N, CA, C and O of each residue as an XYZ file, in Angstrom:
440
protein
N       0.838     -1.194      0.000
C       0.000      0.000      0.000
C       0.874      1.245      0.000
O       0.578      2.219     -0.691
N       1.947      1.209      0.775
C       2.850      2.363      0.813
C       3.487      2.603     -0.551
O       3.653      3.748     -0.972
N       3.845      1.515     -1.239
C       4.451      1.651     -2.564
C       3.456      2.232     -3.558
O       3.809      3.076     -4.382
N       2.218      1.779     -3.477
C       1.170      2.309     -4.345
C       0.953      3.793     -4.081
O       0.820      4.581     -5.017
N       0.917      4.171     -2.809
C       0.736      5.583     -2.465
C       1.928      6.407     -2.948
O       1.757      7.487     -3.514
N       3.134      5.890     -2.722
C       4.318      6.624     -3.163
C       4.329      6.809     -4.678
O       4.640      7.893     -5.173
N       3.990      5.751     -5.413
C       3.953      5.849     -6.878
C       2.949      6.913     -7.308
O       3.230      7.706     -8.207
N       1.794      6.934     -6.676
C       0.784      7.946     -6.984
C       1.285      9.342     -6.649
O       1.100     10.276     -7.428
N       1.918      9.485     -5.494
C       2.474     10.766     -5.058
C       3.513     11.264     -6.069
O       3.509     12.432     -6.457
N       4.395     10.361     -6.483
C       5.467     10.726     -7.418
C       4.911     11.174     -8.765
O       5.418     12.125     -9.359
N       3.877     10.500     -9.247
C       3.306     10.839    -10.548
C       2.477     12.113    -10.483
O       2.600     12.983    -11.345
N       1.635     12.224     -9.464
C       0.712     13.363     -9.376
C       1.428     14.666     -9.024
O       1.108     15.716     -9.580
N       2.382     14.608     -8.115
C       2.972     15.837     -7.590
C       4.365     16.173     -8.121
O       5.029     17.052     -7.572
N       4.813     15.511     -9.150
C       6.135     15.811     -9.698
C       6.057     15.947    -11.207
O       5.190     15.374    -11.867
N       6.989     16.722    -11.726
C       7.129     16.871    -13.167
C       8.591     16.632    -13.505
O       9.446     16.569    -12.622
N       8.862     16.501    -14.789
C      10.241     16.290    -15.229
C      11.160     17.359    -14.612
O      10.928     18.559    -14.762
N      12.193     16.900    -13.926
C      13.200     17.799    -13.332
C      12.655     18.717    -12.243
O      13.329     19.676    -11.866
N      11.465     18.454    -11.731
C      10.886     19.325    -10.710
C      10.167     18.477     -9.666
O       9.237     17.735     -9.983
N      10.608     18.597     -8.428
C       9.981     17.891     -7.315
C       9.492     18.929     -6.301
O      10.187     19.211     -5.326
N       8.310     19.495     -6.521
C       7.836     20.588     -5.671
C       7.408     20.122     -4.279
O       7.110     18.947     -4.065
N       7.386     21.066     -3.342
C       6.855     20.791     -2.015
C       5.338     20.735     -2.107
O       4.720     21.582     -2.752
N       4.741     19.747     -1.469
C       3.294     19.520     -1.527
C       2.715     19.695     -0.127
O       3.209     19.087      0.822
N       1.678     20.515      0.016
C       1.045     20.673      1.336
C       0.418     19.362      1.818
O      -0.024     18.542      1.014
N       0.387     19.180      3.109
C      -0.186     17.977      3.707
C      -1.629     17.767      3.245
O      -2.040     16.633      3.002
N      -2.389     18.833      3.123
C      -3.799     18.716      2.719
C      -3.911     18.067      1.340
O      -4.815     17.265      1.109
N      -3.009     18.401      0.430
C      -3.030     17.807     -0.912
C      -2.632     16.335     -0.872
O      -3.232     15.507     -1.556
N      -1.626     16.014     -0.074
C      -1.195     14.618      0.067
C      -2.312     13.789      0.707
O      -2.514     12.629      0.348
N      -3.026     14.384      1.648
C      -4.149     13.713      2.301
C      -5.290     13.491      1.303
O      -5.920     12.434      1.313
N      -5.558     14.473      0.445
C      -6.607     14.352     -0.581
C      -6.256     13.235     -1.573
O      -7.139     12.502     -2.019
N      -4.974     13.106     -1.915
C      -4.542     12.024     -2.802
C      -4.856     10.672     -2.170
O      -5.370      9.781     -2.846
N      -4.554     10.508     -0.888
C      -4.828      9.249     -0.196
C      -6.337      8.966     -0.176
O      -6.764      7.828     -0.367
N      -7.117      9.992      0.052
C      -8.579      9.827      0.080
C      -9.084      9.317     -1.278
O      -9.917      8.413     -1.331
N      -8.583      9.896     -2.363
C      -8.985      9.468     -3.705
C      -8.461      8.076     -4.038
O      -9.157      7.279     -4.668
N      -7.250      7.791     -3.620
C      -6.653      6.483     -3.895
C      -7.432      5.374     -3.197
O      -7.609      4.289     -3.749
N      -7.893      5.652     -1.990
C      -8.681      4.663     -1.247
C      -9.975      4.313     -1.967
O     -10.511      3.220     -1.782
N     -10.474      5.213     -2.773
C     -11.714      4.981     -3.522
C     -11.465      4.305     -4.865
O     -12.412      3.897     -5.538
N     -10.213      4.184     -5.256
C      -9.883      3.661     -6.587
C      -9.969      2.140     -6.641
O     -10.013      1.468     -5.611
N      -9.992      1.619     -7.851
C     -10.059      0.169     -8.044
C      -8.737     -0.523     -7.702
O      -8.711     -1.744     -7.547
N      -7.651      0.225     -7.582
C      -6.365     -0.386     -7.227
C      -6.392     -0.943     -5.802
O      -5.669     -1.888     -5.486
N      -7.208     -0.368     -4.967
C      -7.191     -0.680     -3.546
C      -8.203     -1.766     -3.155
O      -8.161     -2.241     -2.020
N      -9.079     -2.163     -4.022
C     -10.173     -3.056     -3.642
C      -9.722     -4.309     -2.901
O     -10.415     -4.755     -1.987
N      -8.606     -4.877     -3.257
C      -8.156     -6.097     -2.582
C      -7.602     -5.828     -1.182
O      -7.483     -6.750     -0.376
N      -7.267     -4.583     -0.894
C      -6.706     -4.251      0.419
C      -7.717     -3.542      1.318
O      -7.352     -3.082      2.400
N      -8.949     -3.446      0.906
C      -9.959     -2.618      1.572
C      -9.960     -2.776      3.093
O      -9.978     -1.772      3.806
N      -9.941     -3.989      3.600
C     -10.033     -4.206      5.052
C      -8.788     -3.716      5.777
O      -8.873     -3.188      6.886
N      -7.639     -3.894      5.149
C      -6.383     -3.534      5.811
C      -6.120     -2.037      5.838
O      -5.405     -1.562      6.720
N      -6.672     -1.284      4.904
C      -6.349      0.143      4.850
C      -7.341      1.012      5.593
O      -7.164      2.228      5.665
N      -8.365      0.422      6.137
C      -9.400      1.195      6.805
C      -8.823      2.130      7.871
O      -9.321      3.240      8.060
N      -7.781      1.684      8.562
C      -7.256      2.453      9.677
C      -5.929      3.143      9.401
O      -5.333      3.708     10.318
N      -5.457      3.113      8.176
C      -4.200      3.781      7.838
C      -4.507      5.211      7.410
O      -5.313      5.441      6.509
N      -3.863      6.157      8.060
C      -4.079      7.569      7.713
C      -3.003      8.043      6.738
O      -1.960      7.408      6.581
N      -3.276      9.157      6.097
C      -2.284      9.758      5.199
C      -1.025     10.106      5.984
O       0.088      9.935      5.487
N      -1.199     10.591      7.202
C      -0.054     10.950      8.035
C       0.832      9.729      8.294
O       2.056      9.826      8.207
N       0.222      8.577      8.614
C       0.998      7.362      8.867
C       1.762      6.917      7.624
O       2.918      6.502      7.712
N       1.114      7.008      6.474
C       1.801      6.659      5.226
C       2.980      7.589      4.971
O       4.085      7.133      4.676
N       2.744      8.888      5.084
C       3.807      9.863      4.830
C       4.961      9.709      5.815
O       6.126      9.823      5.434
N       4.640      9.453      7.068
C       5.697      9.257      8.067
C       6.514      8.006      7.765
O       7.738      8.014      7.900
N       5.842      6.934      7.357
C       6.558      5.712      6.985
C       7.479      5.945      5.805
O       8.620      5.484      5.803
N       6.990      6.659      4.804
C       7.814      6.967      3.626
C       8.970      7.900      3.984
O      10.058      7.788      3.419
N       8.736      8.809      4.910
C       9.811      9.699      5.373
C      10.888      8.890      6.096
O      12.082      9.117      5.899
N      10.461      7.955      6.927
C      11.410      7.160      7.709
C      12.309      6.281      6.840
O      13.465      6.039      7.186
N      11.783      5.810      5.724
C      12.631      4.995      4.853
C      13.384      5.847      3.832
O      14.166      5.323      3.039
N      13.150      7.155      3.852
C      13.966      8.074      3.066
C      13.514      8.362      1.647
O      14.307      8.873      0.856
N      12.280      8.057      1.291
C      11.843      8.339     -0.078
C      11.089      9.659     -0.198
O      10.908     10.179     -1.299
N      10.650     10.198      0.938
C       9.952     11.495      0.953
C      10.609     12.397      1.985
O      10.930     11.964      3.092
N      10.805     13.662      1.608
C      11.305     14.677      2.542
C      10.120     15.387      3.166
O       9.046     15.478      2.573
N      10.334     15.888      4.373
C       9.289     16.675      5.023
C       9.877     18.000      5.496
O      10.984     18.038      6.032
N       9.138     19.078      5.297
C       9.525     20.404      5.781
C       8.607     20.741      6.941
O       7.425     21.027      6.752
N       9.165     20.705      8.141
C       8.356     20.951      9.338
C       8.548     22.363      9.884
O       8.184     22.626     11.030
N       9.098     23.259      9.111
C       9.364     24.609      9.598
C       8.104     25.434      9.842
O       8.092     26.304     10.713
N       7.057     25.169      9.087
C       5.844     25.977      9.197
C       5.104     25.690     10.494
O       4.830     24.536     10.822
N       4.787     26.736     11.219
C       3.926     26.662     12.408
C       4.378     25.602     13.411
O       3.564     24.804     13.876
N       5.647     25.588     13.741
C       6.216     24.693     14.750
C       5.987     23.214     14.455
O       5.826     22.419     15.381
N       5.970     22.839     13.197
C       5.840     21.434     12.824
C       4.425     20.882     12.892
O       4.246     19.665     12.853
N       3.416     21.740     12.992
C       2.025     21.290     13.006
C       1.760     20.413     11.781
O       2.117     20.796     10.667
N       1.147     19.256     11.963
C       0.936     18.295     10.874
C       0.231     18.922      9.679
O       0.630     18.691      8.538
N      -0.800     19.702      9.920
C      -1.578     20.305      8.831
C      -0.760     21.305      8.015
O      -1.120     21.603      6.876
N       0.329     21.827      8.571
C       1.138     22.827      7.883
C       2.404     22.252      7.240
O       3.167     22.987      6.613
N       2.627     20.970      7.388
C       3.834     20.350      6.827
C       3.765     20.283      5.314
O       2.690     20.284      4.714
N       4.954     20.223      4.713
C       5.084     20.102      3.260
C       5.928     18.860      2.981
O       6.863     18.547      3.718
N       5.582     18.166      1.909
C       6.271     16.924      1.539
C       6.717     16.976      0.087
O       6.123     17.680     -0.729
N       7.763     16.227     -0.227
C       8.182     16.073     -1.621
C       8.988     14.796     -1.765
O       9.497     14.245     -0.789
N       9.093     14.335     -3.012
C       9.900     13.156     -3.314
C      11.352     13.508     -3.019
O      11.838     14.562     -3.427
N      12.037     12.624     -2.312
C      13.386     12.882     -1.822
C      14.421     13.118     -2.912
O      15.228     14.040     -2.797
N      14.416     12.323     -3.948
C      15.496     12.364     -4.930
C      14.949     11.968     -6.293
O      13.923     11.295     -6.388
N      15.640     12.388     -7.345
C      15.209     12.053     -8.705
C      15.128     10.542     -8.929
O      14.257     10.072     -9.661
N      16.024      9.784     -8.310
C      15.973      8.323     -8.458
C      14.698      7.758     -7.843
O      14.098      6.833     -8.390
N      14.288      8.312     -6.709
C      13.046      7.874     -6.074
C      11.848      8.246     -6.939
O      10.892      7.479     -7.046
N      11.903      9.418     -7.554
C      10.834      9.858     -8.437
C      10.718      8.913     -9.635
O       9.616      8.531    -10.027
N      11.861      8.540    -10.211
C      11.852      7.607    -11.347
C      11.304      6.242    -10.932
O      10.570      5.607    -11.689
N      11.663      5.792     -9.729
C      11.130      4.526     -9.219
C       9.603      4.608     -9.093
O       8.907      3.679     -9.500
N       9.081      5.687     -8.546
C       7.641      5.870     -8.399
C       6.938      5.845     -9.739
O       5.895      5.208     -9.886
N       7.502      6.535    -10.717
C       6.915      6.547    -12.064
C       6.944      5.153    -12.692
O       5.968      4.734    -13.314
N       8.042      4.444    -12.534
C       8.162      3.100    -13.098
C       7.158      2.157    -12.457
O       6.522      1.366    -13.153
N       7.009      2.231    -11.149
C       6.058      1.358    -10.451
C       4.624      1.667    -10.890
O       3.827      0.749    -11.089
N       4.296      2.935    -11.039
C       2.960      3.318    -11.503
C       2.704      2.777    -12.903
O       1.602      2.321    -13.208
N       3.716      2.828    -13.743
C       3.594      2.291    -15.099
C       3.345      0.790    -15.073
O       2.501      0.290    -15.817
N       4.070      0.067    -14.225
C       3.869     -1.376    -14.101
C       2.462     -1.701    -13.589
O       1.834     -2.651    -14.055
N       1.977     -0.920    -12.643
C       0.617     -1.128    -12.141
C      -0.410     -0.945    -13.240
O      -1.356     -1.726    -13.343
N      -0.235      0.074    -14.057
C      -1.164      0.311    -15.155
C      -1.121     -0.830    -16.160
O      -2.162     -1.234    -16.679
N       0.056     -1.351    -16.440
C       0.170     -2.487    -17.361
C      -0.541     -3.715    -16.797
O      -1.228     -4.428    -17.528
N      -0.378     -3.961    -15.506
C      -1.033     -5.096    -14.866
C      -2.540     -4.950    -14.932
O      -3.248     -5.915    -15.217
N      -3.029     -3.764    -14.673
C      -4.469     -3.518    -14.682
C      -5.039     -3.760    -16.079
O      -6.119     -4.335    -16.216
N      -4.327     -3.329    -17.107
C      -4.776     -3.532    -18.484
C      -4.815     -5.022    -18.809
O      -5.775     -5.493    -19.420
N      -3.798     -5.762    -18.414
C      -3.735     -7.193    -18.675
C      -4.895     -7.914    -17.969
O      -5.499     -8.818    -18.546
N      -5.204     -7.524    -16.740
C      -6.288     -8.163    -15.999
C      -7.645     -7.906    -16.643
O      -8.540     -8.744    -16.532
N      -7.819     -6.774    -17.310
C      -9.102     -6.426    -17.915
C      -9.299     -7.041    -19.292
O     -10.431     -7.102    -19.771
N      -8.233     -7.499    -19.947
C      -8.347     -8.062    -21.290
C      -9.135     -9.374    -21.257
O      -8.894    -10.213    -20.389
N     -10.068     -9.561    -22.186
C     -10.850    -10.800    -22.219
C      -9.970    -11.989    -22.609
O      -8.989    -11.844    -23.339
N     -10.337    -13.136    -22.118
C      -9.559    -14.363    -22.400
C     -10.147    -15.113    -23.570
O      -9.631    -16.164    -23.952
């Protein structure tokens, strides 16, 4: 689930050669939309209690997302996030591409 979220984060919030800072509210909105998507249906029971904050903190701890806690004494709602490095961004894009290929293959009639 974390990999799926990271891939979505990397694709939605980054552009070629640009890894902008993303407000927590936007990252939270991405998680809300992702939870409603067809990618998550098999994990529905397990993700019920995972928050966007927990996902972002996990990704920060393993070093794929940076966090800027300078705003408002580190208040969660005021934090900004971004993909840590261009290599991580490329990994996120590649994983998203593989997911899309898998989804297409699963939908093809036999």
